[in-house]
VMD Tcl script that draws the C-alpha trace (Angstrom):
set ca {
  {0.00 0.00 0.00}
  {1.24 3.48 -0.90}
  {-0.35 6.70 0.40}
  {0.32 10.23 -0.85}
  {-0.71 13.26 1.25}
  {-1.30 16.51 -0.63}
  {-1.71 20.19 0.24}
  {-0.87 23.36 -1.67}
  {2.84 23.96 -1.04}
  {3.83 20.74 0.71}
  {5.44 22.52 3.66}
  {2.77 22.44 6.42}
  {-0.18 20.04 6.29}
  {0.92 17.29 3.92}
  {4.41 16.87 5.42}
  {2.76 16.75 8.85}
  {0.46 13.98 7.60}
  {3.47 12.26 6.03}
  {5.45 12.32 9.31}
  {2.50 11.37 11.53}
  {1.19 8.54 9.36}
  {4.68 7.16 8.72}
  {5.28 6.93 12.49}
  {1.88 5.38 13.17}
  {2.30 2.64 10.55}
  {5.76 1.85 11.92}
  {4.29 1.50 15.42}
  {1.52 -0.78 14.06}
  {4.09 -2.75 12.05}
  {2.15 -2.18 8.83}
  {3.71 -2.17 5.40}
  {2.60 1.19 4.04}
  {4.75 3.56 2.05}
  {4.07 7.25 2.68}
  {4.95 10.40 0.77}
  {3.72 13.97 0.50}
  {3.44 16.50 -2.30}
  {1.88 19.83 -3.21}
  {-0.39 20.90 -6.02}
  {1.97 23.85 -6.57}
  {5.74 24.03 -6.90}
  {6.05 27.18 -4.73}
  {8.36 25.52 -2.23}
  {9.86 22.70 -4.32}
  {13.01 21.36 -2.65}
  {12.26 23.07 0.69}
  {12.05 21.42 4.08}
  {8.74 21.58 5.97}
  {7.80 24.81 7.76}
  {9.70 25.20 11.04}
  {6.40 25.60 12.93}
  {5.17 22.23 11.60}
  {8.45 20.62 12.58}
  {8.36 22.18 16.07}
  {4.77 21.04 16.73}
  {5.47 17.55 15.42}
  {8.80 17.15 17.21}
  {7.08 17.86 20.54}
  {4.99 14.74 19.90}
  {7.86 12.61 18.64}
  {7.37 12.87 14.87}
  {10.37 12.88 12.54}
  {10.34 15.33 9.63}
  {13.85 14.53 8.42}
  {14.13 13.51 4.79}
  {10.80 15.18 3.95}
  {11.31 17.67 1.13}
  {8.65 19.58 -0.78}
  {7.78 18.42 -4.25}
  {4.95 18.93 -6.68}
  {2.43 16.21 -7.54}
  {3.63 14.33 -10.64}
  {1.39 12.76 -13.30}
  {2.64 9.26 -12.47}
  {1.63 9.69 -8.79}
  {-1.95 8.79 -9.73}
  {-0.80 5.43 -11.01}
  {1.90 4.83 -8.39}
  {-0.13 5.52 -5.22}
  {-3.08 3.51 -3.93}
  {-4.57 6.45 -2.04}
  {-4.08 10.19 -2.55}
  {-5.41 12.30 0.32}
  {-5.96 16.02 -0.12}
  {-6.00 18.27 2.93}
  {-8.75 20.55 1.61}
  {-11.38 20.91 -1.09}
  {-9.36 23.30 -3.25}
  {-6.47 20.84 -3.50}
  {-8.94 18.00 -4.02}
  {-10.41 19.95 -6.94}
  {-6.93 20.62 -8.36}
  {-6.01 16.95 -8.07}
  {-9.20 15.84 -9.79}
  {-8.49 18.22 -12.69}
  {-5.22 16.46 -13.47}
  {-6.12 12.92 -12.40}
  {-6.79 10.42 -15.19}
  {-10.36 9.08 -14.92}
  {-9.24 5.53 -14.23}
  {-7.52 6.65 -11.01}
  {-10.12 9.11 -9.71}
  {-11.33 6.62 -7.08}
  {-7.97 7.01 -5.30}
  {-8.35 10.76 -4.64}
  {-10.12 11.68 -1.38}
  {-10.09 14.15 1.49}
  {-7.91 13.33 4.50}
  {-10.66 14.08 7.00}
  {-12.91 11.40 5.49}
  {-11.04 9.15 7.96}
  {-11.53 11.39 11.00}
  {-13.70 10.38 13.95}
  {-13.20 13.29 16.34}
  {-13.34 16.05 13.72}
  {-16.27 14.67 11.73}
  {-17.88 18.14 11.57}
  {-14.88 19.38 9.55}
  {-14.29 18.50 5.92}
  {-10.89 20.13 5.57}
  {-7.61 20.42 7.43}
  {-7.17 24.21 7.72}
  {-4.02 25.83 6.38}
  {-2.03 27.09 9.40}
  {0.59 28.97 7.37}
  {-0.61 32.52 8.07}
  {-1.71 31.88 11.65}
  {0.03 31.31 14.96}
  {1.32 28.22 16.68}
  {-2.14 27.11 17.82}
  {-3.09 26.48 14.18}
  {-0.22 24.03 13.79}
  {-1.30 22.21 16.97}
  {-4.88 21.93 15.66}
  {-3.64 20.62 12.32}
  {-1.56 18.04 14.15}
  {-4.55 16.97 16.27}
  {-6.72 16.59 13.18}
  {-4.08 14.67 11.25}
  {-3.40 12.31 14.16}
  {-7.11 11.55 14.40}
  {-7.55 11.03 10.65}
  {-4.39 8.89 10.54}
  {-5.80 6.64 13.25}
  {-9.03 6.35 11.26}
  {-7.12 5.56 8.08}
  {-5.17 2.83 9.87}
  {-8.42 1.32 11.18}
  {-9.76 1.41 7.60}
  {-6.63 -0.29 6.23}
  {-6.70 -2.97 8.94}
  {-10.36 -3.85 8.29}
}
mol new
graphics top color blue
foreach p $ca { graphics top sphere $p radius 0.5 }
foreach p [lrange $ca 0 end-1] q [lrange $ca 1 end] { graphics top cylinder $p $q radius 0.2 }
display resetview
């Protein structure tokens, strides 16, 4: 199984999902490959945002070796599940996704239990530290839900 997490610039939400989910599948001893990407190339080659790293490091998540990249056409074939952080990125993914792979593209919070009233992981980039903590909470919850889904 291969999962790709996607946001706009691939420096806040999707690398957080990448780091969190990667750690959770290791702890569960599951064989799942994880990666993250952005629908834009604004930050291509950059490390995740320092605020994402700081929030994640406090909870034991490793962001090393995560570098921003743009979604590639072959990602739709190569990954089994492509999870967008919000509706705008979902829309952008669906525009470029070949029809035969459209079933793979979903919203991350479809797997959330605690944050069921939300549809999107909010972009914390222009906010303060509390936004990064909320994003981390939401991603941890959705990651747990995704693992339950994969195990069933």
